[in-house]
TIVO-223913 format. One record per residue (C-alpha): residue number from 1; x, y, z negated. Coordinates in steps of 0.02 Angstrom, whole numbers. Example, Ala and Ser with C-alpha at 12.3 -4.5 7.8 and 13.67 -1.06 7.14 Angstrom:
REM TIVO-223913
+-----+--------+--------+--------+
: seq :      u :      v :      w :
+-----+--------+--------+--------+
:   1 :    615 :   -225 :   -390 :
:   2 :    684 :    -53 :   -357 :
+-----+--------+--------+--------+
//
This chain:
REM TIVO-223913
+-----+--------+--------+--------+
: seq :      u :      v :      w :
+-----+--------+--------+--------+
:   1 :    518 :    -63 :   1831 :
:   2 :    347 :    -66 :   1741 :
:   3 :    227 :     77 :   1777 :
:   4 :    213 :    202 :   1630 :
:   5 :     53 :    176 :   1531 :
:   6 :    -55 :    330 :   1519 :
:   7 :   -111 :    395 :   1349 :
:   8 :   -288 :    392 :   1414 :
:   9 :   -281 :    201 :   1422 :
:  10 :   -238 :    186 :   1237 :
:  11 :   -373 :    312 :   1193 :
:  12 :   -499 :    212 :   1296 :
:  13 :   -455 :     51 :   1205 :
:  14 :   -459 :    135 :   1033 :
:  15 :   -633 :    203 :   1067 :
:  16 :   -694 :     35 :   1131 :
:  17 :   -622 :    -55 :    980 :
:  18 :   -706 :     67 :    862 :
:  19 :   -871 :     48 :    952 :
:  20 :   -888 :   -141 :    926 :
:  21 :   -911 :   -240 :    766 :
:  22 :   -853 :   -402 :    849 :
:  23 :   -679 :   -452 :    790 :
:  24 :   -657 :   -562 :    941 :
:  25 :   -698 :   -418 :   1060 :
:  26 :   -578 :   -302 :    965 :
:  27 :   -441 :   -432 :    975 :
:  28 :   -463 :   -459 :   1162 :
:  29 :   -465 :   -271 :   1198 :
:  30 :   -302 :   -241 :   1104 :
:  31 :   -220 :   -397 :   1177 :
:  32 :   -256 :   -337 :   1352 :
:  33 :   -180 :   -166 :   1330 :
:  34 :    -26 :   -244 :   1248 :
:  35 :     -5 :   -354 :   1402 :
:  36 :    -15 :   -200 :   1512 :
:  37 :    114 :   -101 :   1413 :
:  38 :    293 :    -87 :   1472 :
:  39 :    415 :   -175 :   1351 :
:  40 :    493 :    -10 :   1295 :
:  41 :    324 :     56 :   1235 :
:  42 :    250 :   -103 :   1156 :
:  43 :    300 :    -56 :    978 :
:  44 :    231 :    119 :   1002 :
:  45 :     63 :     65 :   1069 :
:  46 :     50 :    -71 :    937 :
:  47 :     86 :     59 :    803 :
:  48 :    -43 :    180 :    867 :
:  49 :   -175 :     45 :    878 :
:  50 :   -134 :      2 :    696 :
:  51 :   -165 :    187 :    653 :
:  52 :     16 :    234 :    620 :
:  53 :    165 :    320 :    699 :
:  54 :    329 :    231 :    727 :
:  55 :    416 :    389 :    670 :
:  56 :    324 :    393 :    506 :
:  57 :    288 :    572 :    449 :
:  58 :    327 :    702 :    580 :
:  59 :    289 :    862 :    478 :
:  60 :    117 :    897 :    555 :
:  61 :    -32 :    937 :    448 :
:  62 :   -204 :   1019 :    462 :
:  63 :   -127 :   1195 :    473 :
:  64 :    -13 :   1145 :    616 :
:  65 :   -166 :   1085 :    714 :
:  66 :   -279 :   1233 :    677 :
:  67 :   -238 :   1335 :    832 :
:  68 :   -216 :   1223 :    987 :
:  69 :   -234 :   1255 :   1172 :
:  70 :   -392 :   1209 :   1267 :
:  71 :   -397 :   1030 :   1335 :
:  72 :   -320 :   1000 :   1506 :
:  73 :   -442 :    980 :   1650 :
:  74 :   -332 :    841 :   1720 :
:  75 :   -241 :    745 :   1581 :
:  76 :    -67 :    685 :   1629 :
:  77 :     15 :    620 :   1470 :
:  78 :     99 :    451 :   1461 :
:  79 :    133 :    349 :   1304 :
:  80 :    321 :    374 :   1327 :
:  81 :    305 :    562 :   1340 :
:  82 :    196 :    573 :   1184 :
:  83 :    319 :    461 :   1091 :
:  84 :    465 :    568 :   1140 :
:  85 :    375 :    724 :   1080 :
:  86 :    331 :    645 :    913 :
:  87 :    513 :    595 :    890 :
:  88 :    563 :    775 :    926 :
:  89 :    436 :    835 :    798 :
:  90 :    507 :    718 :    667 :
:  91 :    683 :    779 :    703 :
:  92 :    653 :    966 :    688 :
:  93 :    634 :   1081 :    538 :
:  94 :    599 :   1234 :    645 :
:  95 :    419 :   1296 :    633 :
:  96 :    439 :   1385 :    799 :
:  97 :    499 :   1225 :    884 :
:  98 :    362 :   1121 :    806 :
:  99 :    228 :   1247 :    861 :
: 100 :    296 :   1244 :   1040 :
: 101 :    306 :   1054 :   1048 :
: 102 :    128 :   1038 :    986 :
: 103 :     62 :   1169 :   1107 :
: 104 :    147 :   1084 :   1255 :
: 105 :     86 :    912 :   1201 :
: 106 :    -97 :    959 :   1171 :
: 107 :    -99 :   1073 :   1323 :
: 108 :    -75 :    921 :   1433 :
: 109 :   -205 :    815 :   1343 :
: 110 :   -387 :    797 :   1387 :
: 111 :   -527 :    822 :   1259 :
: 112 :   -535 :    640 :   1205 :
: 113 :   -345 :    631 :   1202 :
: 114 :   -333 :    786 :   1094 :
: 115 :   -454 :    709 :    968 :
: 116 :   -357 :    546 :    964 :
: 117 :   -188 :    634 :    943 :
: 118 :   -259 :    743 :    805 :
: 119 :   -324 :    590 :    709 :
: 120 :   -162 :    495 :    742 :
: 121 :    -55 :    634 :    672 :
: 122 :   -164 :    656 :    521 :
: 123 :   -175 :    466 :    484 :
: 124 :   -363 :    464 :    518 :
: 125 :   -378 :    333 :    655 :
: 126 :   -527 :    224 :    606 :
: 127 :   -571 :     77 :    716 :
: 128 :   -598 :    -66 :    596 :
: 129 :   -470 :   -190 :    523 :
: 130 :   -322 :   -105 :    604 :
: 131 :   -178 :   -222 :    557 :
: 132 :   -287 :   -378 :    554 :
: 133 :   -344 :   -349 :    731 :
: 134 :   -166 :   -305 :    789 :
: 135 :   -100 :   -468 :    715 :
: 136 :   -230 :   -573 :    806 :
: 137 :   -210 :   -473 :    966 :
: 138 :    -21 :   -483 :    965 :
: 139 :    -27 :   -671 :    941 :
: 140 :   -152 :   -687 :   1080 :
: 141 :    -53 :   -572 :   1199 :
: 142 :    114 :   -665 :   1163 :
: 143 :     32 :   -836 :   1156 :
: 144 :    102 :   -877 :    985 :
: 145 :     12 :   -942 :    829 :
: 146 :    -47 :   -807 :    712 :
: 147 :     49 :   -880 :    565 :
: 148 :    209 :   -869 :    666 :
: 149 :    179 :   -686 :    706 :
: 150 :    128 :   -650 :    526 :
: 151 :    290 :   -723 :    460 :
: 152 :    391 :   -624 :    588 :
: 153 :    303 :   -465 :    532 :
: 154 :    342 :   -502 :    349 :
: 155 :    525 :   -532 :    388 :
: 156 :    539 :   -383 :    505 :
: 157 :    449 :   -274 :    379 :
: 158 :    345 :   -204 :    520 :
: 159 :    202 :   -285 :    620 :
: 160 :    220 :   -177 :    775 :
: 161 :    406 :   -223 :    784 :
: 162 :    362 :   -406 :    769 :
: 163 :    231 :   -387 :    909 :
: 164 :    366 :   -308 :   1016 :
: 165 :    489 :   -450 :    984 :
: 166 :    354 :   -582 :   1019 :
: 167 :    301 :   -501 :   1184 :
: 168 :    475 :   -453 :   1249 :
: 169 :    610 :   -573 :   1186 :
: 170 :    520 :   -709 :   1088 :
: 171 :    668 :   -721 :    969 :
: 172 :    644 :   -794 :    796 :
: 173 :    640 :   -660 :    661 :
: 174 :    748 :   -701 :    512 :
: 175 :    784 :   -622 :    345 :
: 176 :    929 :   -498 :    367 :
: 177 :   1010 :   -416 :    216 :
: 178 :    992 :   -231 :    246 :
: 179 :    820 :   -243 :    331 :
: 180 :    672 :   -230 :    212 :
: 181 :    538 :   -365 :    213 :
: 182 :    360 :   -353 :    150 :
: 183 :    351 :   -399 :    -32 :
: 184 :    253 :   -546 :   -106 :
: 185 :     96 :   -492 :   -197 :
: 186 :      0 :   -562 :   -343 :
: 187 :   -179 :   -613 :   -364 :
: 188 :   -272 :   -567 :   -523 :
: 189 :   -353 :   -652 :   -673 :
: 190 :   -447 :   -565 :   -813 :
: 191 :   -376 :   -676 :   -952 :
: 192 :   -224 :   -789 :   -978 :
: 193 :   -343 :   -931 :  -1014 :
: 194 :   -414 :   -916 :   -836 :
: 195 :   -253 :   -946 :   -743 :
: 196 :   -279 :  -1116 :   -657 :
: 197 :   -104 :  -1185 :   -689 :
: 198 :   -117 :  -1150 :   -875 :
: 199 :   -292 :  -1223 :   -879 :
: 200 :   -219 :  -1382 :   -804 :
: 201 :    -70 :  -1382 :   -923 :
: 202 :     56 :  -1359 :   -782 :
: 203 :    222 :  -1277 :   -824 :
: 204 :    231 :  -1098 :   -761 :
: 205 :    342 :   -945 :   -784 :
: 206 :    268 :   -791 :   -861 :
: 207 :    362 :   -632 :   -817 :
: 208 :    327 :   -470 :   -904 :
: 209 :    232 :   -356 :   -785 :
: 210 :    336 :   -198 :   -788 :
: 211 :    247 :    -39 :   -735 :
: 212 :    388 :     37 :   -637 :
: 213 :    440 :     63 :   -456 :
: 214 :    442 :   -101 :   -358 :
: 215 :    618 :   -112 :   -285 :
: 216 :    688 :   -227 :   -151 :
: 217 :    877 :   -221 :   -161 :
: 218 :    987 :   -270 :    -13 :
: 219 :   1176 :   -289 :     -2 :
: 220 :   1230 :   -315 :    177 :
: 221 :   1388 :   -401 :    242 :
: 222 :   1478 :   -232 :    243 :
: 223 :   1444 :   -214 :     56 :
: 224 :   1319 :    -74 :     79 :
: 225 :   1173 :    -73 :    -44 :
: 226 :   1001 :    -11 :      8 :
: 227 :    848 :      0 :   -102 :
: 228 :    673 :     -3 :    -34 :
: 229 :    502 :     27 :   -114 :
: 230 :    349 :    -83 :   -103 :
: 231 :    297 :     20 :     51 :
: 232 :    475 :     -6 :    124 :
: 233 :    531 :    172 :    101 :
: 234 :    721 :    191 :     79 :
: 235 :    751 :    268 :    -95 :
: 236 :    936 :    218 :   -113 :
: 237 :    996 :    395 :   -144 :
: 238 :    868 :    423 :   -282 :
: 239 :    905 :    269 :   -386 :
: 240 :   1094 :    253 :   -413 :
: 241 :   1066 :    143 :   -569 :
: 242 :    985 :      9 :   -460 :
: 243 :   1130 :     20 :   -336 :
: 244 :   1257 :     -4 :   -476 :
: 245 :   1170 :   -162 :   -539 :
: 246 :   1179 :   -239 :   -365 :
: 247 :   1361 :   -187 :   -339 :
: 248 :   1410 :   -271 :   -503 :
: 249 :   1338 :   -440 :   -455 :
: 250 :   1457 :   -576 :   -392 :
: 251 :   1387 :   -595 :   -217 :
: 252 :   1439 :   -532 :    -46 :
: 253 :   1261 :   -522 :     25 :
: 254 :   1101 :   -508 :    -73 :
: 255 :    916 :   -480 :    -65 :
: 256 :    834 :   -453 :   -237 :
: 257 :    656 :   -414 :   -290 :
: 258 :    620 :   -318 :   -451 :
: 259 :    565 :   -160 :   -538 :
: 260 :    650 :      0 :   -594 :
: 261 :    575 :     83 :   -745 :
: 262 :    607 :    222 :   -869 :
: 263 :    611 :    160 :  -1050 :
: 264 :    609 :    246 :  -1218 :
: 265 :    766 :    213 :  -1327 :
: 266 :    667 :     78 :  -1421 :
: 267 :    634 :    -15 :  -1258 :
: 268 :    450 :     33 :  -1239 :
: 269 :    398 :     88 :  -1066 :
: 270 :    380 :    273 :  -1032 :
: 271 :    228 :    334 :   -934 :
: 272 :    232 :    282 :   -752 :
: 273 :    231 :    462 :   -695 :
: 274 :    402 :    488 :   -773 :
: 275 :    470 :    337 :   -678 :
: 276 :    387 :    391 :   -518 :
: 277 :    461 :    565 :   -530 :
: 278 :    631 :    487 :   -488 :
: 279 :    576 :    468 :   -307 :
: 280 :    458 :    616 :   -295 :
: 281 :    547 :    759 :   -382 :
: 282 :    651 :    887 :   -290 :
: 283 :    772 :    901 :   -436 :
: 284 :    949 :    835 :   -414 :
: 285 :    975 :    651 :   -444 :
: 286 :   1104 :    690 :   -577 :
: 287 :    978 :    796 :   -675 :
: 288 :    843 :    664 :   -655 :
: 289 :    960 :    525 :   -708 :
: 290 :   1007 :    617 :   -866 :
: 291 :    826 :    661 :   -909 :
: 292 :    748 :    495 :   -851 :
: 293 :    872 :    352 :   -839 :
: 294 :    810 :    198 :   -753 :
: 295 :    827 :     18 :   -807 :
: 296 :    828 :   -117 :   -672 :
: 297 :    733 :   -279 :   -698 :
: 298 :    760 :   -413 :   -563 :
: 299 :    634 :   -553 :   -554 :
: 300 :    673 :   -643 :   -391 :
: 301 :    817 :   -683 :   -276 :
: 302 :    776 :   -701 :    -91 :
: 303 :    951 :   -716 :    -18 :
: 304 :   1125 :   -739 :    -83 :
: 305 :   1290 :   -758 :     15 :
: 306 :   1212 :   -819 :    175 :
: 307 :   1084 :   -931 :     93 :
: 308 :    901 :   -887 :    126 :
: 309 :    790 :   -935 :    -22 :
: 310 :    619 :   -877 :     43 :
: 311 :    559 :  -1053 :     78 :
: 312 :    635 :  -1129 :    -80 :
: 313 :    515 :  -1161 :   -227 :
: 314 :    517 :  -1029 :   -363 :
: 315 :    599 :  -1153 :   -481 :
: 316 :    752 :  -1154 :   -368 :
: 317 :    753 :   -966 :   -345 :
: 318 :    739 :   -944 :   -532 :
: 319 :    891 :  -1052 :   -561 :
: 320 :    990 :   -940 :   -443 :
: 321 :    919 :   -787 :   -532 :
: 322 :    972 :   -849 :   -705 :
: 323 :   1146 :   -889 :   -644 :
: 324 :   1174 :   -731 :   -542 :
: 325 :   1090 :   -590 :   -640 :
: 326 :   1136 :   -549 :   -821 :
: 327 :    995 :   -554 :   -948 :
: 328 :   1003 :   -363 :   -971 :
: 329 :    950 :   -344 :   -790 :
: 330 :    817 :   -482 :   -784 :
: 331 :    635 :   -455 :   -821 :
: 332 :    589 :   -542 :   -984 :
: 333 :    508 :   -710 :   -948 :
: 334 :    442 :   -871 :  -1027 :
: 335 :    433 :  -1049 :   -958 :
: 336 :    287 :  -1139 :  -1034 :
: 337 :    133 :  -1247 :  -1005 :
: 338 :     52 :  -1199 :  -1171 :
: 339 :    -92 :  -1076 :  -1171 :
: 340 :    -55 :  -1019 :  -1349 :
: 341 :    125 :   -978 :  -1307 :
: 342 :     68 :   -890 :  -1151 :
: 343 :    -58 :   -787 :  -1248 :
: 344 :     73 :   -735 :  -1376 :
: 345 :    195 :   -685 :  -1240 :
: 346 :     59 :   -584 :  -1155 :
: 347 :     12 :   -495 :  -1317 :
: 348 :    194 :   -453 :  -1350 :
: 349 :    217 :   -383 :  -1174 :
: 350 :     64 :   -267 :  -1194 :
: 351 :    118 :   -216 :  -1367 :
: 352 :    287 :   -163 :  -1294 :
: 353 :    200 :    -41 :  -1179 :
: 354 :    205 :   -149 :  -1023 :
: 355 :     56 :   -187 :   -908 :
: 356 :     40 :   -372 :   -946 :
: 357 :    117 :   -526 :   -863 :
: 358 :    132 :   -611 :   -695 :
: 359 :    109 :   -799 :   -700 :
: 360 :    215 :   -889 :   -568 :
: 361 :    195 :  -1062 :   -492 :
: 362 :    362 :  -1153 :   -500 :
: 363 :    328 :  -1246 :   -336 :
: 364 :    284 :  -1093 :   -232 :
: 365 :    395 :  -1019 :    -95 :
: 366 :    411 :   -829 :    -79 :
: 367 :    260 :   -782 :     28 :
: 368 :    318 :   -614 :     95 :
: 369 :    174 :   -495 :    124 :
: 370 :     45 :   -616 :     56 :
: 371 :    -66 :   -611 :    -97 :
: 372 :   -122 :   -774 :   -173 :
: 373 :   -133 :   -887 :   -326 :
: 374 :     54 :   -929 :   -330 :
: 375 :     78 :   -767 :   -425 :
: 376 :    -62 :   -712 :   -541 :
: 377 :    -58 :   -547 :   -632 :
: 378 :   -148 :   -532 :   -798 :
: 379 :   -176 :   -361 :   -874 :
: 380 :   -289 :   -293 :  -1010 :
: 381 :   -449 :   -234 :   -929 :
: 382 :   -526 :    -70 :   -989 :
: 383 :   -705 :    -25 :   -941 :
: 384 :   -790 :    145 :   -933 :
: 385 :   -969 :    197 :   -906 :
: 386 :   -959 :    344 :   -786 :
: 387 :  -1081 :    446 :   -683 :
: 388 :  -1086 :    454 :   -492 :
: 389 :  -1069 :    637 :   -436 :
: 390 :  -1053 :    612 :   -247 :
: 391 :  -1022 :    478 :   -118 :
: 392 :   -923 :    474 :     46 :
: 393 :   -980 :    394 :    207 :
: 394 :   -874 :    239 :    248 :
: 395 :   -775 :    196 :    404 :
: 396 :   -732 :     39 :    498 :
: 397 :   -840 :   -106 :    437 :
: 398 :   -921 :     15 :    313 :
: 399 :   -975 :    139 :    445 :
: 400 :  -1152 :    193 :    415 :
: 401 :  -1141 :    149 :    230 :
: 402 :  -1103 :    258 :     80 :
: 403 :   -941 :    196 :      9 :
: 404 :   -816 :    294 :    -94 :
: 405 :   -897 :    357 :   -255 :
: 406 :   -845 :    513 :   -354 :
: 407 :   -845 :    478 :   -540 :
: 408 :   -877 :    594 :   -686 :
: 409 :   -863 :    585 :   -874 :
: 410 :   -948 :    695 :  -1005 :
: 411 :   -843 :    849 :  -1038 :
: 412 :   -817 :    933 :  -1204 :
: 413 :   -960 :   1051 :  -1168 :
: 414 :  -1075 :    910 :  -1117 :
: 415 :  -1058 :    945 :   -930 :
: 416 :   -995 :    809 :   -813 :
: 417 :   -815 :    823 :   -757 :
: 418 :   -739 :    725 :   -612 :
: 419 :   -602 :    599 :   -656 :
: 420 :   -578 :    499 :   -499 :
: 421 :   -649 :    403 :   -350 :
: 422 :   -659 :    220 :   -300 :
: 423 :   -722 :    113 :   -155 :
: 424 :   -662 :    -53 :   -229 :
: 425 :   -763 :   -195 :   -302 :
: 426 :   -912 :   -167 :   -189 :
: 427 :   -994 :   -320 :   -109 :
: 428 :  -1101 :   -299 :     46 :
: 429 :  -1259 :   -303 :    -60 :
: 430 :  -1187 :   -166 :   -173 :
: 431 :  -1147 :    -56 :    -23 :
: 432 :  -1321 :    -77 :     48 :
: 433 :  -1402 :    -39 :   -121 :
: 434 :  -1299 :    112 :   -158 :
: 435 :  -1326 :    185 :     15 :
: 436 :  -1515 :    179 :    -11 :
: 437 :  -1501 :    235 :   -192 :
: 438 :  -1388 :    385 :   -164 :
: 439 :  -1477 :    447 :     -8 :
: 440 :  -1632 :    455 :   -118 :
: 441 :  -1532 :    558 :   -244 :
: 442 :  -1451 :    672 :   -115 :
: 443 :  -1439 :    857 :   -160 :
: 444 :  -1331 :    919 :    -19 :
: 445 :  -1186 :    875 :     98 :
: 446 :  -1011 :    940 :    133 :
: 447 :   -935 :    856 :    283 :
: 448 :   -930 :    670 :    251 :
: 449 :   -971 :    692 :     67 :
: 450 :  -1147 :    671 :      5 :
: 451 :  -1180 :    758 :   -162 :
: 452 :  -1308 :    674 :   -274 :
: 453 :  -1411 :    708 :   -428 :
: 454 :  -1292 :    648 :   -567 :
: 455 :  -1405 :    519 :   -651 :
: 456 :  -1335 :    351 :   -598 :
: 457 :  -1214 :    267 :   -718 :
: 458 :  -1088 :    141 :   -653 :
: 459 :   -973 :     27 :   -754 :
: 460 :   -795 :     41 :   -694 :
: 461 :   -643 :    -67 :   -734 :
: 462 :   -476 :     23 :   -739 :
: 463 :   -298 :    -25 :   -780 :
: 464 :   -274 :    143 :   -869 :
: 465 :   -266 :    328 :   -831 :
: 466 :   -131 :    451 :   -795 :
: 467 :   -112 :    640 :   -807 :
: 468 :   -165 :    722 :   -643 :
: 469 :   -201 :    895 :   -576 :
: 470 :   -303 :    821 :   -434 :
: 471 :   -465 :    807 :   -534 :
: 472 :   -547 :    935 :   -651 :
: 473 :   -537 :    812 :   -795 :
: 474 :   -347 :    823 :   -795 :
: 475 :   -330 :    635 :   -776 :
: 476 :   -344 :    507 :   -636 :
: 477 :   -404 :    326 :   -651 :
: 478 :   -282 :    189 :   -607 :
: 479 :   -344 :     47 :   -497 :
: 480 :   -527 :     87 :   -530 :
: 481 :   -656 :    -37 :   -463 :
: 482 :   -842 :    -58 :   -481 :
: 483 :   -906 :   -193 :   -600 :
: 484 :  -1093 :   -157 :   -594 :
: 485 :  -1219 :    -16 :   -590 :
: 486 :  -1300 :     15 :   -760 :
: 487 :  -1488 :     36 :   -745 :
: 488 :  -1499 :     24 :   -934 :
: 489 :  -1399 :    182 :   -967 :
: 490 :  -1431 :    365 :   -938 :
: 491 :  -1303 :    497 :   -892 :
: 492 :  -1310 :    561 :  -1070 :
: 493 :  -1242 :    391 :  -1127 :
: 494 :  -1092 :    397 :  -1013 :
: 495 :   -915 :    396 :  -1087 :
: 496 :   -836 :    560 :  -1133 :
: 497 :   -677 :    637 :  -1061 :
: 498 :   -595 :    605 :  -1231 :
: 499 :   -627 :    419 :  -1211 :
: 500 :   -554 :    420 :  -1038 :
: 501 :   -397 :    515 :  -1090 :
: 502 :   -370 :    395 :  -1234 :
: 503 :   -329 :    258 :  -1109 :
: 504 :   -177 :    356 :  -1047 :
+-----+--------+--------+--------+
//
């Protein structure tokens, strides 16, 4: 029997990984501890080193960790003991039991271990390229090619599980109806005319980009239907309309990819928040279904009646889709090689209240978990000139640099009002420039947030806005990213809150 691995060993590796910028060194450190880990704890250690808990949420927040015992003089915790405690936390609704479990756990942990456990429970482990390093380290430890492990992770829906399989059994991971896989993702283009296949006159399919809940629908050999989100959360009980669509299809086993969305009676899309409420609201499903019925739009078939279609070209999968799924449950699409037709279809999709289109290569397989040019999303791009109110220090590869910027628009009284944050769209040169710039504008600090004199205007691209109580402006920016800093504009020339709200 393998010796239990102490928690202190994982903490030691995590600190060492966070202290080096070398990806090779990070990979070797993680690979070594994976080799040392007993088979029963491989998935747990892999999950922790990727900054996550195998149990998911365990009901522990800042308040639960506010009053903890002093660190143990002689730490004694093993990975298995911590994992058992976390499972117990996830399985209890008793505040008293949770408090006792946390006290016992932290009372046996040393100072460094307490710090690590606190960050792990709060989802704040920062050690640089978490999943990327785990993928490389798992492949190195198991002596398998990275692409092989990446594919296994996509089909298992979980990288730590794939690492465990590679290190313990070496079995090939296959698509199994009933077990969620990572969804294929799309690249982006600013305009239809920029999509390479259309530029070359190659036939493609344009699917309407529906702004709903991404759903992966499984029907297993026992006839049970399960519905998973893009993040692989099981939402079956919250979306009976999706289940009914799958049950009505003439197939024994199925894996479908699609969207569920709330529509107005005229077919226009309702605001995303109304759709999202179907999985977030505490109201009964019956009440939600009556108030916000969902329409299911399927756009891909990954498996049907024992036949895996992942590696088949999209043209083949589309043939199966058209034969299997009725038009009323398929996302509207167009097969064309003509830019003019593509532009008209795009304009019609946007006019109908949808986000845009996804252009799909007919020769491409389903690249689970990957983002590339085989699928290209095209959406109208809105830009705003906003003012930087504060900046947060970065982590990982951005450690030592100011990264996440707080954005403000001109309020009705002329004062700046916060409408969102973003750390996207920043090249290394931009990060270096803004660190120097905003430290020079610093007016004070609050934890990891640097407040600045609100004079710097930045041009931001957004996909839209949505109502939100999170920010004083009453809205939140959707998919905000930096385009450029505007040295030619003053804060007085920034966009107003009315302009921002008009994009909702």
